[in-house]
C-alpha positions as CSV (number, residue, x, y, z in Angstrom):
1,M,-11.7,-8.4,22.6
2,S,-8.1,-8.5,21.4
3,D,-6.0,-5.6,20.3
4,D,-6.2,-6.9,16.7
5,F,-10.0,-6.4,16.7
6,T,-9.7,-3.0,18.3
7,V,-7.4,-1.9,15.5
8,L,-9.7,-3.4,12.9
9,R,-12.7,-1.6,14.3
10,S,-10.8,1.7,14.3
11,A,-9.9,1.1,10.7
12,A,-13.6,0.4,9.9
13,G,-14.6,3.6,11.7
14,A,-12.0,5.6,9.7
15,G,-13.1,4.1,6.4
16,V,-9.6,3.3,5.3
17,P,-9.1,1.1,2.2
18,L,-8.4,-2.6,2.8
19,H,-6.1,-4.0,0.2
20,L,-6.5,-7.8,-0.5
21,I,-4.3,-10.1,-2.5
22,A,-5.2,-13.7,-3.3
23,L,-2.0,-15.6,-2.6
24,R,-2.6,-18.6,-4.8
25,R,-3.6,-16.8,-8.0
26,E,-3.6,-13.3,-9.6
27,A,-6.4,-11.3,-7.9
28,R,-6.0,-7.9,-6.2
29,V,-8.9,-5.9,-4.9
30,V,-9.5,-2.9,-2.6
31,G,-12.5,-3.1,-0.3
32,T,-13.9,-1.3,2.8
33,I,-14.2,-2.9,6.2
34,G,-17.7,-3.2,7.6
35,E,-18.6,-5.2,10.7
36,V,-15.8,-6.7,12.8
37,E,-16.7,-9.6,15.0
38,S,-14.7,-12.1,17.1
39,D,-14.8,-14.7,14.4
40,G,-14.3,-12.5,11.3
41,L,-15.2,-9.4,9.4
42,T,-17.3,-8.2,6.5
43,V,-15.8,-6.3,3.6
44,T,-17.5,-4.4,0.9
45,L,-16.0,-5.1,-2.5
46,P,-16.3,-3.7,-6.1
47,G,-18.5,-5.6,-8.4
48,D,-15.6,-7.1,-10.4
49,H,-13.5,-8.2,-7.4
50,G,-12.7,-11.7,-8.7
51,L,-12.4,-13.4,-5.3
52,V,-13.8,-16.9,-4.7
53,L,-14.7,-19.0,-1.7
54,M,-11.8,-20.2,0.4
55,D,-9.3,-17.8,-1.2
56,L,-6.3,-17.3,1.0
57,L,-5.7,-13.5,1.2
58,S,-3.0,-11.2,2.3
59,A,-4.8,-8.1,3.7
60,S,-3.3,-4.7,4.6
61,F,-4.4,-1.2,5.6
62,S,-2.8,2.0,6.9
63,L,-3.9,3.6,10.1
64,G,-2.2,6.0,12.5
65,G,1.1,6.2,10.6
66,R,1.5,2.4,10.5
67,T,0.8,-0.3,8.0
68,W,-1.1,-3.3,9.3
69,S,-1.2,-6.7,7.6
70,F,-2.7,-10.1,8.2
71,L,-3.8,-13.4,6.6
72,T,-7.4,-14.4,6.2
73,H,-9.8,-16.7,4.1
74,V,-12.9,-15.9,2.2
75,R,-15.6,-17.7,4.1
76,D,-18.7,-16.4,2.3
77,L,-19.6,-14.1,-0.7
78,E,-22.9,-12.4,-1.3
79,G,-23.2,-9.6,-3.9
80,D,-20.6,-7.0,-3.1
81,A,-20.0,-8.3,0.4
82,A,-17.5,-10.8,1.6
83,W,-17.2,-12.5,5.0
84,L,-13.6,-13.1,5.9
85,S,-12.2,-15.3,8.7
86,A,-10.6,-13.8,11.8
87,P,-7.2,-12.3,11.1
88,T,-4.2,-14.6,11.5
89,G,-0.8,-13.1,12.6
90,M,-1.6,-9.4,12.4
91,V,1.6,-7.4,12.4
92,S,2.3,-3.7,12.0
93,A,5.3,-1.6,10.9
94,D,6.1,2.1,11.3
95,Q,6.2,3.7,7.8
96,R,9.2,5.8,8.8
97,I,11.7,3.1,9.8
98,A,14.2,4.0,7.0
99,P,15.7,7.4,6.3
100,R,15.0,9.2,3.1
101,I,17.8,10.5,0.9
102,A,17.7,13.6,-1.2
103,V,17.9,12.7,-4.9
104,R,20.8,14.4,-6.7
105,E,21.0,12.0,-9.6
106,D,18.6,12.0,-12.6
107,V,16.1,9.4,-11.4
108,E,12.9,9.5,-13.4
109,V,9.6,8.7,-11.7
110,E,6.4,7.9,-13.5
111,L,3.1,7.6,-11.6
112,L,0.8,5.3,-13.6
113,G,-2.8,6.4,-13.5
114,A,-2.0,9.9,-12.4
115,H,-3.0,13.0,-14.5
116,P,-0.7,13.1,-17.5
117,E,0.1,16.8,-16.9
118,A,1.4,16.2,-13.3
119,R,5.0,15.8,-14.5
120,P,6.3,14.2,-11.2
121,R,9.8,14.8,-10.1
122,L,11.5,12.7,-7.4
123,V,12.7,14.8,-4.4
124,D,13.9,12.1,-2.0
125,L,13.8,8.3,-1.7
126,A,13.9,5.5,0.9
127,V,13.3,1.8,0.8
128,T,9.9,2.6,2.5
129,G,8.8,5.5,0.3
130,M,9.5,8.7,-1.6
131,Q,8.7,12.3,-1.8
132,V,7.6,13.6,-5.2
133,S,6.8,17.1,-6.5
134,V,4.2,17.7,-9.2
135,S,3.1,20.6,-11.3
136,R,-0.6,19.8,-10.8
137,A,-2.9,17.5,-8.8
138,I,-2.5,13.9,-9.8
139,G,-6.2,12.9,-9.3
140,V,-5.4,10.3,-6.6
141,A,-6.8,10.5,-3.0
142,V,-4.7,10.1,0.1
143,G,-4.8,6.3,1.0
144,E,-5.1,5.2,-2.6
145,R,-2.4,3.1,-4.3
146,L,-1.1,3.2,-7.8
147,P,1.9,1.7,-9.7
148,A,5.0,3.8,-9.8
149,V,8.0,3.3,-12.1
150,L,11.5,4.5,-11.2
151,R,14.1,4.6,-14.0
152,F,17.8,5.2,-13.5
153,E,20.9,4.3,-15.6
154,G,18.9,2.1,-17.9
155,R,17.2,0.2,-15.1
156,E,13.5,0.2,-14.4
157,I,11.7,-0.7,-11.1
158,E,7.9,-0.9,-10.8
159,L,6.5,-0.5,-7.3
160,V,3.1,-0.1,-5.6
161,A,3.0,3.4,-4.1
162,E,0.4,4.5,-1.5
163,L,-0.2,8.2,-1.3
164,R,0.1,9.1,2.4
165,R,0.6,12.8,2.5
166,E,-0.4,15.7,0.2
167,A,0.9,19.2,0.9
168,G,0.3,21.5,-2.0
169,M,2.4,20.1,-4.9
170,S,4.4,17.9,-2.6
171,L,3.3,14.3,-2.3
172,G,4.6,11.6,0.1
173,F,4.3,8.0,-0.9
174,F,4.8,4.7,1.1
175,F,5.9,1.4,-0.5
176,P,3.9,-1.3,1.2
177,E,5.7,-4.1,-0.5
178,S,8.9,-3.1,1.5
179,I,7.3,-4.4,4.7
180,R,6.8,-8.2,5.1
181,R,5.4,-9.7,8.3
182,G,6.2,-6.4,10.1
183,R,9.8,-6.3,9.1
184,L,11.7,-4.2,6.6
185,H,12.2,-6.3,3.4
186,P,12.4,-4.1,0.3
187,P,12.5,-5.4,-3.3
188,A,16.2,-6.0,-4.3
189,G,16.0,-3.5,-7.2
190,L,14.7,-0.7,-4.9
191,A,17.3,-1.4,-2.2
192,A,20.1,-1.2,-4.9
193,L,18.7,2.1,-6.3
194,V,18.5,3.7,-2.8
195,E,22.1,2.6,-2.1
196,R,23.2,4.1,-5.5
197,V,21.4,7.4,-4.7
198,R,23.0,7.4,-1.2
199,R,26.5,7.2,-2.6
200,A,25.9,9.9,-5.2
């Protein structure tokens, strides 16, 4: 069995979330990996998943400090279970491939879906993630993703942020959209903001 399937089976055993995006239409869903076989894998999905047969999906999950991604097709659907084709072109990227910069400027951060009394404050920032301090728990578990909005000098950037570390009131987030096919490729607005913070 290939290394790809070994990694997938490890992810299944760890119960990490599998993030799926239908590439030809607007559908995003988070599932859980079940059985992993040489010709595909089963994924448990929420009842309102919105996927259809033959959807081309981008799939990603985090394991061992790395983000793994691959392409797959929906081969079968039954209830809350989907059978996906074997991964195509699985790649991985270290989540700490870019340095974080202490934020000295007034960059506002909003965590959409977090507890309203959390009052997040940006501590440091990189094109791959950020550290945020909060005044109370945000109600999000490690491994979950939520939208984050960064505002600075009248500009606003919305990103997907995955909670990767929680140490008291200090939270570490990863930006999965900054990694494409195993390479660093951050959104242009984020790259510009990080450069502005670096020069401050």
